[in-house]
C-alpha positions in Angstrom: -42.5 6.7 41.6 -41.6 3.8 43.8 -38.1 2.3 43.5 -39.1 -1.0 41.9 -41.0 0.9 39.2 -38.1 3.2 38.7 -35.8 0.3 38.2 -38.2 -1.3 35.8 -38.5 2.0 33.9 -34.7 2.3 33.5 -34.5 -1.3 32.3 -37.2 -0.7 29.7 -35.5 2.5 28.4 -32.1 0.8 28.4 -33.5 -2.2 26.5 -35.3 -0.1 24.0 -32.2 2.0 23.3 -30.0 -1.1 23.1 -32.3 -2.8 20.6 -30.8 -0.7 17.8 -27.8 -3.0 17.9 -29.9 -6.2 18.1 -28.6 -8.7 15.5 -32.0 -9.6 14.3 -32.4 -6.1 12.9 -29.7 -6.8 10.3 -31.2 -7.6 6.9 -30.8 -11.2 5.9 -29.2 -10.1 2.6 -26.3 -8.5 4.6 -25.7 -11.6 6.8 -25.4 -13.9 3.8 -21.7 -15.0 3.3 -20.7 -12.5 6.0 -18.4 -13.0 9.0 -19.3 -9.5 10.3 -21.5 -6.6 9.5 -20.5 -2.9 10.0 -23.8 -1.7 11.6 -22.8 2.0 11.8 -19.7 4.1 11.2 -18.9 7.7 11.2 -15.5 9.0 10.3 -15.5 12.7 11.0 -12.5 14.8 9.9 -12.4 18.4 11.0 -9.6 20.3 9.4 -8.8 23.5 11.4 -5.9 24.8 9.4 -3.0 23.5 7.2 -1.3 22.1 10.3 -4.3 21.0 12.5 -7.1 18.4 12.2 -9.3 16.5 14.6 -10.5 13.1 13.6 -13.3 11.4 15.4 -14.1 7.8 14.6 -17.1 5.7 15.8 -18.0 2.3 14.5 -20.3 -0.5 15.5 -19.7 -4.1 14.2 -21.8 -7.2 14.7 -19.6 -10.3 14.8 -21.5 -13.3 13.4 -19.0 -16.1 13.9 -15.5 -17.0 15.1 -13.8 -15.9 11.9 -15.2 -12.4 12.5 -13.6 -12.2 16.0 -10.7 -10.1 14.6 -13.1 -7.2 14.3 -13.7 -7.2 18.0 -10.2 -5.8 18.7 -9.6 -2.1 19.0 -6.3 -0.9 17.6 -5.0 2.6 16.8 -1.7 4.4 16.6 -0.4 7.7 18.0 2.9 9.4 18.1 4.5 12.9 18.5 2.4 14.3 15.7 -0.9 12.5 16.3 -2.5 12.3 19.7 -5.1 9.7 20.7 -7.8 10.2 23.3 -11.5 9.6 24.3 -11.3 5.9 23.7 -14.5 4.0 24.5 -15.3 0.3 23.9 -18.6 -1.4 24.6 -19.9 -5.0 24.1 -23.5 -5.9 23.3 -25.2 -9.3 23.2 -27.3 -10.7 20.4 -30.3 -8.6 21.6 -28.3 -5.4 21.6 -28.1 -5.1 25.4 -24.8 -3.8 26.6 -23.0 -6.3 28.8 -19.6 -4.8 29.2 -17.5 -1.6 28.8 -13.7 -1.5 28.7 -12.1 0.1 31.6 -9.2 2.5 31.0 -6.7 0.2 32.7 -7.7 -2.6 30.4 -6.6 -0.7 27.3 -3.1 -1.6 26.4 -0.6 1.1 25.6 2.5 -0.2 24.1 5.3 0.9 21.8 4.7 0.1 18.2 8.4 -0.6 17.6 8.1 -3.4 15.0 11.6 -3.5 13.5 12.3 0.0 14.7 15.3 0.8 16.8 14.1 4.2 17.8 10.4 5.2 17.5 7.8 7.4 19.1 5.0 5.3 17.5 2.7 3.8 20.1 -0.4 1.7 20.0 -3.5 1.5 22.2 -5.4 -1.8 21.9 -8.2 -3.7 23.5 -10.1 -6.9 22.8 -13.3 -8.3 24.4 -12.5 -12.0 23.7 -16.2 -12.8 23.6 -17.4 -16.1 22.1 -21.2 -16.0 22.3 -22.4 -15.3 18.7 -23.7 -13.0 17.4 -22.4 -10.1 19.5 -21.7 -6.4 18.8 -18.9 -4.1 19.6 -18.9 -0.3 19.6 -15.6 1.6 19.5 -15.0 5.3 19.5 -11.9 7.5 19.7 -10.5 10.9 18.8 -7.2 11.8 17.2 -5.6 15.3 16.9 -3.2 15.9 14.0 -0.5 18.3 15.0 0.8 19.0 11.5 -0.8 17.6 8.4 1.1 15.7 5.8 -1.5 13.1 5.1 -5.2 12.6 6.0 -7.1 9.4 6.7 -8.8 7.5 3.9 -12.3 6.0 4.0 -12.6 2.3 3.2 -15.7 1.0 4.9 -15.6 -2.5 3.3 -12.6 -3.7 5.4 -12.3 -7.2 4.1 -14.0 -10.0 2.2 -17.1 -11.5 3.8 -17.7 -8.1 5.5 -21.0 -6.4 4.9 -21.8 -2.7 5.5 -25.2 -1.5 6.8 -24.3 2.1 7.1 -21.0 4.1 7.0 -20.4 7.8 6.7 -17.4 10.0 5.9 -17.8 13.7 7.0 -15.1 16.2 6.2 -15.1 19.8 7.3 -12.6 22.4 6.2 -12.0 26.2 6.3 -13.4 28.0 3.2 -9.9 28.5 1.7 -8.4 25.2 2.6 -8.4 23.5 -0.8 -9.3 19.9 0.0 -8.7 17.4 -2.8 -10.5 14.0 -2.9 -10.6 11.0 -5.1 -13.4 8.4 -4.9 -13.3 4.9 -6.2 -16.3 2.7 -6.9 -18.7 5.3 -5.8 -21.2 6.6 -8.4 -22.5 9.7 -6.5 -20.4 12.8 -5.8 -20.3 13.9 -2.2 -22.8 16.3 -0.7 -21.1 19.6 -0.3 -22.4 22.5 1.8 -20.7 25.9 1.9 -21.5 28.1 4.8 -18.8 29.4 7.3 -17.1 26.1 6.6 -17.1 23.7 3.7 -18.6 20.3 4.5 -18.3 17.2 2.5 -20.2 13.9 3.2 -20.2 10.5 1.7 -22.5 7.6 2.6 -22.5 3.9 2.0 -25.6 1.7 2.9 -26.5 -1.9 2.6 -23.4 -3.2 0.9 -23.5 -7.0 0.7 -20.5 -9.1 1.7 -18.3 -10.3 -1.1 -15.9 -13.2 -1.1 -12.2 -12.9 -2.1 -11.5 -14.4 -5.5 -8.4 -15.8 -7.0 -6.6 -13.4 -9.4 -8.8 -10.5 -8.2 -7.9 -6.8 -8.5 -6.6 -4.8 -5.6 -9.2 -4.4 -2.9 -9.4 -0.6 -3.3 -10.0 -1.0 -7.0 -13.2 -3.0 -6.5 -14.7 -1.6 -3.2 -15.9 1.9 -2.3 -13.0 4.0 -1.2 -12.4 7.8 -0.7 -8.9 9.3 -0.5 -8.6 12.9 0.8 -5.5 15.0 0.6 -4.4 18.6 1.3 -3.2 21.1 -1.2 -1.1 23.1 1.2 0.1 21.6 4.5 2.6 22.2 7.3 4.3 19.7 9.6 6.8 20.7 12.4 7.4 24.0 10.7 8.0 22.6 7.3 5.5 23.9 4.8 4.6 22.3 1.4 2.0 21.8 -1.2 1.0 18.8 -3.3 -1.2 20.2 -6.0 1.1 18.2 -8.3 3.9 15.8 -7.9 6.5 18.4 -8.6 5.4 20.4 -5.6 5.2 17.2 -3.5 8.9 16.6 -4.5 9.9 20.1 -3.5 8.7 19.5 0.0 10.8 16.3 0.2 13.7 18.2 -1.3 13.4 20.8 1.4 13.4 18.0 4.1 16.5 16.5 2.7 18.6 19.7 2.5 22.0 19.8 4.1 21.8 16.1 4.9 24.1 14.7 2.1 27.5 15.9 3.3 30.0 13.0 3.8 32.9 12.9 6.3 36.3 13.3 4.6 37.3 9.7 5.4 34.3 8.4 3.5 34.9 10.7 0.5 38.5 9.3 0.4 37.1 5.8 0.4 34.7 6.6 -2.5 37.6 7.8 -4.6 39.8 4.8 -3.5 37.1 2.4 -4.7 36.0 4.1 -7.9 38.8 6.3 -9.4 40.4 3.5 -11.3 37.2 2.1 -12.7 36.1 2.8 -16.3 32.3 2.6 -16.4 29.6 4.2 -14.4 28.0 0.9 -13.7 31.2 -0.6 -12.3 31.4 2.4 -9.9 27.7 2.0 -8.9 28.1 -1.7 -8.2 31.3 -1.2 -6.1 29.7 1.6 -4.0 26.5 -0.4 -3.6 28.6 -3.4 -2.4 30.3 -1.0 0.0 27.0 0.1 1.3 25.8 -3.4 1.8 28.9 -4.6 3.6 29.3 -1.5 5.9 25.7 -0.6 6.9 22.6 -2.3 8.1 18.9 -1.5 8.2 17.4 -0.3 11.4 14.1 1.6 11.4 14.1 5.0 13.2 10.8 6.8 13.4 10.8 10.0 15.5 8.4 12.8 14.7 9.1 14.2 11.3 12.0 11.7 11.2 9.4 9.3 9.9 9.7 11.3 6.6 13.0 13.1 6.9 16.3 11.1 6.4 19.1 11.2 9.0 22.2 12.9 7.6 24.7 10.9 5.6 27.3 11.7 8.3 25.1 9.9 10.8 25.1 6.7 8.7 28.8 7.0 8.1 29.5 7.1 11.8 26.8 4.7 13.1 26.9 2.2 10.3 23.1 1.9 10.3 19.9 3.7 9.2 16.4 3.3 7.9 15.4 3.2 4.2 15.5 7.0 4.1 18.9 7.4 5.7 20.5 4.6 3.7 19.1 5.8 0.4 20.3 9.3 1.2 23.7 7.9 2.1 23.8 6.0 -1.2 22.9 9.1 -3.2 25.7 10.9 -1.3 28.3 8.2 -2.2 27.3 8.3 -5.8 27.5 12.1 -5.9 31.0 12.0 -4.6 31.8 9.7 -7.5 30.3 12.2 -9.9 27.3 10.0 -10.6 23.8 11.6 -10.5 21.1 9.7 -8.6 17.8 10.4 -6.9 16.2 9.7 -3.5 13.0 8.0 -4.7 9.8 7.6 -2.7 7.8 4.5 -3.4 4.9 2.4 -2.1 6.3 -1.1 -1.5 4.5 -4.3 -1.1 3.8 -7.4 -3.2 0.4 -6.4 -4.5 0.8 -2.6 -4.8 1.5 -2.8 -8.5 0.4 0.8 -9.3 2.3 2.6 -6.5 0.7 6.0 -7.0 -1.9 7.8 -8.9 -0.3 10.2 -11.4 -3.2 12.5 -11.3 -3.8 12.6 -7.5 -0.7 13.5 -5.4 -1.1 12.2 -1.9 1.0 10.6 0.8 0.7 6.9 0.1 4.2 5.7 0.5 6.2 3.5 2.9 9.6 3.1 1.4 12.6 4.8 -0.2 15.0 3.5 -2.9 17.7 5.0 -5.0 17.2 5.7 -8.7 20.4 6.0 -10.9 19.7 7.2 -14.5 22.1 5.7 -17.0 22.7 6.5 -20.7 20.2 3.9 -22.0 18.2 2.9 -19.0 18.0 3.3 -15.2 19.7 1.3 -12.4 17.6 0.8 -9.2 19.1 0.1 -5.8 17.4 -1.3 -2.8 19.5 0.2 0.0 18.0 -1.7 3.0 19.1 -5.1 1.8 22.6 -6.5 2.4 22.0 -9.3 -0.1 20.0 -7.9 -3.0 21.5 -7.6 -6.5 22.2 -4.1 -7.8 19.5 -3.2 -10.3 16.9 -5.7 -9.1 13.4 -4.5 -8.2 11.1 -7.5 -7.8 7.7 -8.0 -6.3 8.3 -5.7 -3.4 9.1 -2.5 -5.4 9.0 -3.4 -9.1 6.3 -2.6 -11.7 4.9 0.6 -10.2 5.2 4.3 -10.3 7.4 6.2 -7.8 8.5 9.8 -7.2 12.2 10.7 -7.8 13.2 13.8 -5.9 15.2 15.9 -8.3 16.6 19.4 -8.0 13.5 20.7 -9.7 11.0 18.8 -7.6 9.2 15.5 -7.9 9.2 13.5 -11.1 7.1 10.4 -11.7 9.2 7.4 -12.7 8.5 3.7 -13.3 10.4 0.9 -11.7 11.2 -2.2 -13.8 8.6 -4.6 -15.0 9.9 -8.1 -15.5 8.6 -10.1 -18.5 8.0 -13.8 -18.7 11.4 -14.5 -20.2 13.1 -13.0 -17.2 11.1 -14.9 -14.6 12.0 -18.5 -15.3 12.0 -21.8 -13.5 13.9 -24.3 -15.5 14.1 -27.7 -13.9 15.9 -30.8 -15.0 15.2 -34.1 -13.1 17.0 -37.4 -13.3 15.2 -40.1 -11.3 14.9 -43.8 -10.8 12.1 -46.1 -9.5 13.0 -49.4 -8.0 10.9 -52.6 -8.2 9.1 -51.6 -4.9 8.0 -48.3 -6.3 10.4 -46.2 -4.4 11.6 -43.0 -6.1 15.0 -41.4 -6.0 15.5 -38.1 -7.8 18.1 -35.4 -8.4 16.7 -32.0 -9.3 18.7 -29.1 -10.8 16.5 -26.0 -11.0 17.6 -22.6 -12.4 15.4 -19.8 -10.9 15.6 -16.3 -12.3 14.0 -12.9 -11.6 10.8 -13.1 -9.5 11.1 -16.9 -9.5 14.3 -16.8 -7.4 12.9 -14.5 -4.6 11.8 -17.2 -2.3 14.9 -19.2 -2.7 16.9 -16.0 -2.0 15.0 -15.6 1.2 15.6 -19.2 2.1 19.3 -18.8 1.4 19.8 -15.5 3.3 17.0 -15.1 5.8 16.2 -18.6 7.0 18.1 -20.8 9.5 19.3 -24.3 8.5 16.4 -25.8 10.5 13.9 -23.6 8.7 15.2 -24.4 5.3 15.1 -28.2 6.0 11.6 -27.9 7.4 10.4 -26.0 4.4 12.1 -28.1 1.7 10.5 -31.2 3.3 7.1 -29.7 3.1 6.5 -27.7 0.0 7.1 -30.2 -2.8 4.0 -31.8 -4.4 5.0 -35.3 -3.5 2.9 -37.5 -1.2 5.8 -38.6 1.1 9.4 -37.6 0.7 12.7 -36.7 2.3 15.2 -34.1 1.1 18.6 -35.8 1.7 20.7 -32.9 0.4 20.2 -29.5 -1.0 22.3 -26.6 -2.3 21.7 -23.0 -3.5 24.1 -21.2 -5.7 23.4 -17.5 -6.4 24.5 -15.3 -9.3 23.8 -11.6 -8.8 22.7 -9.2 -11.6 19.8 -7.1 -12.7 18.0 -10.3 -13.3 19.5 -12.5 -10.5 19.5 -16.3 -10.7 19.7 -19.1 -8.1 20.5 -22.7 -8.9 18.7 -25.0 -6.6 19.9 -28.6 -6.4 17.9 -31.2 -4.4 18.5 -34.9 -3.7 15.2 -36.6 -2.8 13.8 -40.0 -1.9 10.0 -40.7 -2.0 9.0 -44.1 -0.7 6.2 -46.0 -2.5 5.8 -43.1 -5.0 4.7 -45.6 -7.7 2.0 -48.0 -6.8 2.3 -51.7 -7.7 -0.6 -54.0 -8.2 0.2 -57.5 -9.4 2.4 -57.2 -12.4 1.4 -53.6 -13.1 3.1 -50.4 -11.9 1.2 -47.0 -11.9 3.3 -43.9 -12.1 2.6 -40.1 -12.3 5.7 -39.2 -14.3 5.3 -35.4 -13.9 7.1 -35.2 -10.5 7.3 -31.7 -9.1 5.3 -29.2 -11.1 1.5 -29.7 -10.7 -1.1 -27.0 -11.3 -3.8 -26.6 -8.6 -7.5 -26.3 -9.3 -9.5 -23.1 -9.1 -12.8 -22.8 -7.2 -15.7 -23.4 -9.5 -18.6 -23.1 -7.1 -19.1 -19.3 -7.2 -20.2 -16.9 -9.8 -17.3 -14.7 -10.7 -17.8 -11.0 -9.7 -14.4 -9.3 -10.4 -12.0 -9.0 -13.3 -9.3 -11.6 -13.6 -5.8 -10.1 -13.1 -2.5 -11.8 -13.8 0.1 -9.7 -11.9 3.2 -11.7 -12.8 4.6 -13.2 -15.9 6.8 -16.3 -15.9 7.9 -19.4 -17.8 8.2 -22.9 -16.1 10.0 -25.7 -17.9 10.5 -29.2 -16.6 12.6 -31.9 -18.3 12.3 -35.2 -16.6 13.9 -38.6 -17.1 12.8 -41.6 -15.0 14.6 -44.9 -15.2 12.2 -47.8 -14.4 13.1 -51.3 -13.2 14.2 -53.9 -15.7 11.4 -56.0 -17.2 8.7 -53.4 -17.3 7.2 -52.0 -20.5 4.5 -49.5 -21.4 0.9 -50.6 -21.3 -0.6 -47.1 -21.3 1.0 -43.7 -21.8 -0.8 -40.4 -21.2 -1.8 -38.3 -24.2 0.3 -35.3 -25.0 -1.4 -32.0 -24.3 -0.8 -28.7 -26.1 -2.9 -25.6 -25.3 -2.4 -22.0 -26.3 -5.0 -19.4 -25.4 -5.3 -15.9 -24.0 -4.6 -17.2 -20.5 -1.2 -18.8 -21.3 0.6 -21.6 -23.0 0.8 -25.1 -21.7 2.4 -28.2 -23.1 3.3 -31.6 -21.7 4.8 -34.5 -23.8 5.4 -38.1 -22.7 7.7 -40.6 -24.3 9.1 -44.0 -23.3 12.2 -45.6 -24.7 14.8 -48.2 -23.5 13.4 -48.3 -20.0 13.3 -44.5 -19.5 10.3 -42.3 -19.2 10.8 -38.8 -20.5 8.5 -35.8 -19.8 8.7 -32.3 -21.1 6.4 -29.7 -19.5 6.2 -26.0 -20.5 3.9 -23.4 -18.9 4.0 -19.7 -19.7 1.9 -16.8 -18.3 2.0 -13.1 -19.1 0.6 -10.2 -17.1 -2.9 -9.4 -18.3 -6.4 -8.6 -17.3 -9.6 -10.4 -18.4 -13.3 -9.8 -17.7 -15.1 -11.8 -15.1 -17.2 -13.4 -17.9 -14.0 -15.3 -19.0 -13.8 -17.2 -15.7 -15.5 -20.4 -17.0 -13.0 -20.5 -19.8 -10.2 -20.0 -17.3 -11.6 -22.8 -15.1 -11.5 -25.1 -18.1 -7.9 -24.2 -18.8 -6.9 -24.9 -15.3 -8.8 -28.1 -15.2 -7.1 -29.4 -18.3 -3.7 -28.5 -16.8 -4.6 -30.1 -13.5 -5.6 -33.4 -15.2 -2.6 -33.4 -17.6 -0.1 -32.8 -14.7 -1.5 -35.8 -12.8 -1.9 -38.2 -15.7 -0.8 -41.8 -14.9 1.4 -44.1 -16.9 0.8 -47.8 -16.6 3.7 -50.2 -16.9 3.4 -53.9 -17.0 6.1 -56.5 -16.1 6.9 -58.9 -18.9 6.6 -62.6 -18.1 
């Protein structure tokens, strides 16, 4: 064969092979509403023994637009217990022709320190930064697990507006391994073959892109997901089993052994602080205050140290530790004061309201807190915060299941769930409007429970500049300036913050001839919901709260009412809403009440919910017309 013909033959073969990634081969139904399409994926988990696994992952994604560019970045972790190798990255054009491959030197290898002081976690990452749409990326890598405590999960539908053409999960284990699995939103059981090895396989094909919806359930509750977990496992010489939560807790108990001994000087301090106090709760509060004032949170993740706490003596000496170390230190302090408490493993995060599956033990945790059983209830302590109230578990760790590590193993416990009456925003406003329509208002707002969390963060975590910038941005006024502000905090199991604001809003009221137009509901205005799409998922209210606004607005002399908005009073399964308007002796008065409880409703209720929100939206923005008397 002559050279030109050979070159032509190679080009033809390459083109034919590459065409499998051509964008025009994606069914139109998968491209609809999608930013990206997962063309092919294979997650292959080969478990060799209770302490050894090899995970190979290959996936091909076609990016359809700029919003989908985030999927063109490769990103994976490795550390002392998990190695990462055989990384390949290829870029294909719209026709499926390869146009670039990543070179080894182009793949970043950096420490994944985050907020960690000491860590062996590292990341390898690469991005093509391509902008000619559509294009396709192909990534592949291999990880070796040296010790198994957890196994990867399979969630092929990575995000909203993300379609899946084909994705496979393959798991291979020894005959006697005892793999456990839990599948969600998958109707078919896995294909299982039993020869010299046990092989499991799951497959997802032609899954159309869905859009995120307001008040939707957790992503894993509505999309195909498979969790896999060992029964027996070993990590750095520590063996355990997680057939049930008791066994899981026994492993953690083993990790924590001989790590609670306090130095004599700290023992003496405990007795100095607590011996003269009468109640257990007083002792808990004073020791928690001691922890907050004398330690600080620093993440330390080294090998099994990602799961095992540093000794209490280390924290006593260094005055810092991660969530495991600080919680273990707190348990040790309480033990010295003869108060029983438990190192408690939890999955934190605002939307992780379930925390764990009671019937499927697995490692799905990222945080540790301290649980202190009392005579009538339980006191919870967040040991990584220097400003949190004792007993308060909010959106980060509240309303979910956790595992308390007791002397007899793991016990499932529930963190506090706050009801509407504990999560309040009670605002009183005194305001004036001058004859040019300028508004001056003084707001006094009592925030409690979950409602005070953002104000708590502003008070303790933000700089003065950040607070001013935020306060002058978030209020629902067209143009305004916050002249003065103040936060006053009261700690407790249901903490409160009193927020006071002094605000001017030029030309808030519009004037036309002898008439003045005012929206008297000043700061609490409900937003609209999207009404363009057919609802797919259940409606989930995750938080309960009560908002109350009492407003008085003094208007200029000589004006009287020409038109006053109608009072609105709505009570339905979605909540309670009321707004009343009155005018007397030159003063507008508004009373607004809105209550919501945690609940779940079927998708078919969405039209009714839209109507409710539309009624609140209109009532919150109703205008009052004042006319100047001749």
